[in-house]
GUVOTOR-514051 format. One line per 8 residues: for each residue y, x, z of N, C-alpha, C. Coordinates in pm, whole numbers, plus 50000, padded with zeros to 5 digits. Example, Ala and Ser with C-alpha at 12.3 -4.5 7.8 and 13.67 -1.06 7.14 Angstrom:
// residues 2
49431 51319 50780 49550 51230 50780 49670 51320 50780 ~ 49775 51285 50708 49894 51367 50714 50003 51290 50787 $
***
This chain:
// residues 152
47214 42434 89575 47300 42333 89514 47213 42231 89441 ~ 47234 42104 89468 47155 41998 89406 47194 41981 89261 ~ 47091 41962 89179 47114 41941 89036 47143 41793 89011 ~ 47247 41766 88936 47283 41628 88904 47208 41587 88778 ~ 47135 41475 88789 47058 41427 88674 47153 41378 88565 ~ 47118 41409 88441 47199 41364 88328 47182 41213 88313 ~ 47293 41143 88294 47287 40998 88276 47255 40968 88132 ~ 47158 40878 88115 47119 40836 87979 47112 40685 87976 $
47164 40629 87867 47159 40485 87840 47107 40471 87698 ~ 46982 40430 87685 46919 40417 87553 46871 40275 87533 ~ 46892 40225 87413 46839 40094 87377 46709 40120 87302 ~ 46598 40079 87363 46469 40101 87300 46435 39988 87202 ~ 46471 39864 87237 46441 39750 87150 46533 39635 87184 ~ 46576 39563 87078 46651 39439 87092 46570 39332 87016 ~ 46545 39219 87083 46466 39116 87016 46502 38977 87070 ~ 46470 38876 86992 46489 38737 87034 46362 38693 87104 $
46374 38663 87232 46258 38623 87312 46228 38474 87296 ~ 46333 38394 87289 46315 38249 87278 46436 38191 87205 ~ 46410 38089 87124 46518 38027 87048 46488 37878 87036 ~ 46591 37795 87053 46571 37651 87048 46695 37583 86992 ~ 46675 37486 86906 46785 37405 86853 46738 37261 86847 ~ 46815 37171 86905 46784 37029 86901 46908 36952 86861 ~ 46888 36853 86779 46996 36761 86743 46940 36619 86764 ~ 46937 36573 86888 46867 36449 86921 46926 36323 86858 $
47053 36327 86818 47116 36208 86763 47140 36216 86613 ~ 47076 36312 86547 47085 36320 86401 46993 36214 86343 ~ 47025 36154 86234 47138 36178 86145 47263 36099 86181 ~ 47256 36010 86281 47367 35921 86313 47492 35997 86358 ~ 47472 36113 86423 47586 36191 86473 47676 36238 86358 ~ 47617 36255 86238 47695 36304 86124 47791 36198 86070 ~ 47768 36070 86105 47855 35962 86058 47978 35945 86147 ~ 47979 36014 86261 48092 36003 86354 48194 36112 86325 $
48318 36086 86367 48421 36189 86357 48381 36302 86452 ~ 48385 36424 86402 48335 36539 86480 48447 36599 86563 ~ 48459 36550 86686 48552 36605 86784 48467 36653 86901 ~ 48418 36775 86890 48317 36823 86986 48374 36860 87123 ~ 48289 36839 87224 48314 36888 87358 48207 36994 87384 ~ 48252 37115 87401 48164 37232 87409 48140 37275 87552 ~ 48013 37300 87584 47976 37354 87713 47886 37475 87689 ~ 47927 37591 87737 47849 37714 87720 47805 37762 87858 $
47675 37786 87872 47618 37835 87996 47555 37972 87968 ~ 47579 38064 88056 47534 38202 88037 47457 38249 88159 ~ 47344 38318 88135 47263 38369 88245 47210 38506 88206 ~ 47206 38598 88300 47153 38732 88276 47042 38759 88378 ~ 46929 38806 88330 46817 38845 88416 46773 38986 88379 ~ 46732 39062 88479 46680 39195 88450 46562 39225 88541 ~ 46474 39310 88490 46357 39351 88569 46313 39490 88524 ~ 46248 39559 88613 46196 39690 88580 46060 39679 88512 $
46039 39756 88408 45911 39758 88339 45827 39877 88386 ~ 45890 39991 88392 45828 40113 88443 45941 40203 88488 ~ 45910 40322 88532 46014 40413 88581 46122 40433 88477 ~ 46245 40394 88510 46364 40411 88426 46366 40322 88301 ~ 46273 40230 88288 46269 40138 88173 46288 39995 88224 ~ 46385 39924 88165 46422 39794 88215 46426 39691 88103 ~ 46397 39567 88141 46401 39453 88048 46519 39365 88092 ~ 46607 39333 87999 46722 39250 88028 46724 39134 87929 $
46750 39013 87982 46757 38894 87898 46891 38825 87921 ~ 46960 38797 87811 47083 38718 87816 47047 38581 87757 ~ 47059 38477 87840 47032 38341 87792 47165 38270 87772 ~ 47186 38224 87650 47306 38148 87617 47263 38008 87579 ~ 47314 37910 87651 47285 37769 87623 47414 37701 87585 ~ 47414 37640 87468 47532 37570 87418 47497 37423 87401 ~ 47577 37338 87464 47562 37194 87448 47692 37140 87390 ~ 47680 37067 87279 47798 37007 87217 47778 36857 87213 $
47877 36787 87267 47874 36640 87268 47989 36588 87184 ~ 47965 36473 87122 48068 36398 87052 48069 36261 87119 ~ 48183 36225 87174 48193 36108 87261 48095 36128 87375 ~ 47998 36040 87393 47903 36057 87502 47764 36095 87451 ~ 47755 36128 87322 47625 36161 87262 47614 36313 87237 ~ 47495 36364 87262 47469 36506 87235 47457 36527 87086 ~ 47546 36610 87031 47538 36645 86888 47426 36747 86871 ~ 47432 36853 86953 47324 36951 86950 47318 37030 87079 $
47201 37085 87102 47174 37174 87214 47106 37296 87154 ~ 47162 37412 87181 47112 37537 87124 47095 37637 87237 ~ 46979 37702 87242 46954 37802 87346 46891 37925 87284 ~ 46944 38040 87319 46891 38167 87271 46870 38259 87391 ~ 46750 38314 87401 46721 38421 87497 46716 38550 87418 ~ 46821 38629 87429 46827 38757 87359 46787 38864 87459 ~ 46689 38943 87423 46633 39039 87518 46642 39182 87464 ~ 46632 39273 87557 46631 39414 87519 46556 39497 87621 $
46505 39608 87572 46439 39706 87658 46527 39829 87657 ~ 46565 39872 87777 46661 39980 87793 46602 40091 87879 ~ 46638 40214 87846 46603 40329 87927 46731 40374 87997 ~ 46727 40374 88129 46844 40412 88209 46800 40520 88308 ~ 46852 40640 88292 46816 40748 88384 46941 40815 88439 ~ 46928 40866 88561 47034 40944 88622 47142 40862 88690 ~ 47122 40732 88705 47223 40646 88767 47191 40621 88914 ~ 47295 40621 88997 47281 40583 89138 47249 40433 89141 $
47192 40381 89250 47157 40238 89257 47271 40142 89223 ~ 47393 40169 89273 47504 40078 89242 47542 40088 89094 ~ 47535 40209 89038 47565 40225 88895 47459 40156 88810 ~ 47333 40167 88852 47222 40105 88781 47239 39953 88780 ~ 47276 39898 88895 47300 39754 88904 47410 39712 88806 ~ 47516 39790 88800 47627 39763 88706 47579 39771 88561 ~ 47501 39873 88530 47453 39889 88392 47367 39769 88351 ~ 47278 39724 88441 47191 39611 88410 47266 39479 88407 $
47371 39467 88486 47445 39342 88495 47563 39330 88400 ~ 47605 39444 88342 47722 39439 88254 47700 39508 88119 ~ 47660 39633 88121 47652 39708 87996 47535 39664 87907 ~ 47421 39637 87966 47307 39588 87887 47338 39451 87825 ~ 47392 39355 87904 47430 39228 87843 47536 39243 87734 ~ 47629 39337 87752 47731 39363 87649 47665 39405 87518 ~ 47557 39479 87526 47486 39524 87405 47409 39408 87340 ~ 47361 39313 87420 47278 39204 87370 47358 39082 87319 $
47472 39057 87380 47545 38935 87352 47581 38914 87204 ~ 47626 39015 87131 47657 38991 86989 47538 38937 86908 ~ 47417 38979 86943 47298 38929 86873 47276 38781 86905 ~ 47294 38743 87032 47279 38603 87073 47386 38518 87005 ~ 47506 38567 87002 47620 38496 86941 47593 38468 86792 ~ 47540 38568 86722 47509 38554 86581 47395 38453 86560 ~ 47293 38458 86643 47179 38367 86631 47225 38223 86652 ~ 47310 38200 86750 47360 38064 86775 47443 38015 86657 $
47530 38097 86607 47612 38058 86491 47524 38019 86374 ~ 47423 38098 86347 47331 38070 86236 47255 37939 86257 ~ 47204 37917 86378 47129 37794 86408 47216 37670 86393 ~ 47339 37678 86440 47430 37563 86435 47459 37526 86289 ~ 47484 37625 86204 47511 37598 86063 47386 37541 85996 ~ 47269 37597 86026 47143 37545 85970 47115 37403 86017 ~ 47170 37367 86132 47153 37232 86185 47249 37132 86122 ~ 47334 37180 86029 47425 37089 85958 47562 37072 86021 $
47593 37157 86118 47720 37145 86190 47815 37257 86145 ~ 47946 37239 86172 48041 37346 86139 48009 37473 86218 ~ 48045 37586 86162 48017 37715 86226 48075 37717 86367 ~ 48000 37774 86458 48042 37788 86597 48045 37936 86632 ~ 48163 37983 86663 48177 38122 86709 48211 38119 86858 ~ 48116 38160 86937 48138 38165 87082 48233 38280 87112 ~ 48325 38255 87202 48421 38359 87242 48347 38479 87303 ~ 48400 38598 87283 48340 38714 87350 48341 38694 87502 $
48248 38760 87567 48232 38746 87711 48265 38879 87778 ~ 48341 38872 87888 48373 38990 87966 48268 39005 88075 ~ 48161 39077 88044 48052 39093 88140 48093 39176 88260 ~ 48192 39265 88245 48244 39340 88359 48300 39243 88464 ~ 48381 39148 88417 48441 39050 88509 48334 38960 88570 ~ 48237 38917 88490 48130 38832 88543 48048 38906 88648 ~ 48021 39034 88622 47943 39114 88717 48023 39131 88847 ~ 48152 39162 88836 48236 39181 88954 48241 39051 89035 $
48253 38937 88967 48257 38808 89032 48124 38780 89103 ~ 48014 38811 89035 47881 38791 89093 47865 38876 89220 ~ 47909 39001 89216 47896 39090 89331 47986 39042 89446 ~ 48104 38990 89413 48194 38938 89516 48133 38815 89582 ~ 48076 38725 89503 48012 38606 89558 47894 38643 89647 ~ 47821 38746 89605 47706 38792 89684 47753 38849 89817 ~ 47864 38923 89815 47918 38983 89937 47975 38877 90031 ~ 48024 38767 89975 48085 38662 90057 47982 38573 90126 $
47857 38574 90077 47754 38488 90138 47709 38546 90270 ~ 47700 38462 90373 47653 38513 90502 47507 38555 90493 ~ 47474 38659 90563 47334 38703 90565 47256 38618 90664 ~ 47132 38594 90631 47047 38514 90719 46983 38606 90822 ~ 46979 38557 90945 46915 38634 91052 46794 38556 91100 ~ 46693 38631 91135 46573 38567 91189 46601 38522 91331 ~ 46555 38404 91361 46570 38353 91497 46438 38377 91568 ~ 46444 38447 91680 46319 38486 91746 46301 38419 91868 $
***
């Protein structure tokens, strides 16, 4: 009888890999009525470091415009090192694409909120993200793409 490996999900480290805040139209932007247009872009990357140890980065880019001028651009790369053992390949893909980002996103959200306030703007609370839905959508899009065949 085959022994089933115990599944483990451990967070070894959470850290900010990169952080950026720009307010290219300051101080003039502060003289305008603040009716922001918000654009949030989200990206998740993962890679293996060693056997069962993975690096995951959640990049959140926020661009806020007032009229046609950029009020601020804020980008945070929130990273983590995770130990994942006992998962089948499809489960591992799900853990790296959904559960690891779920653990990292609150840190990125807090960093962005802090940077925006320090930049002189009203507090910005980014809505929570459903990484399960994003992962499912990503996998569906991947399945819908035609595979390339070599022409010989």
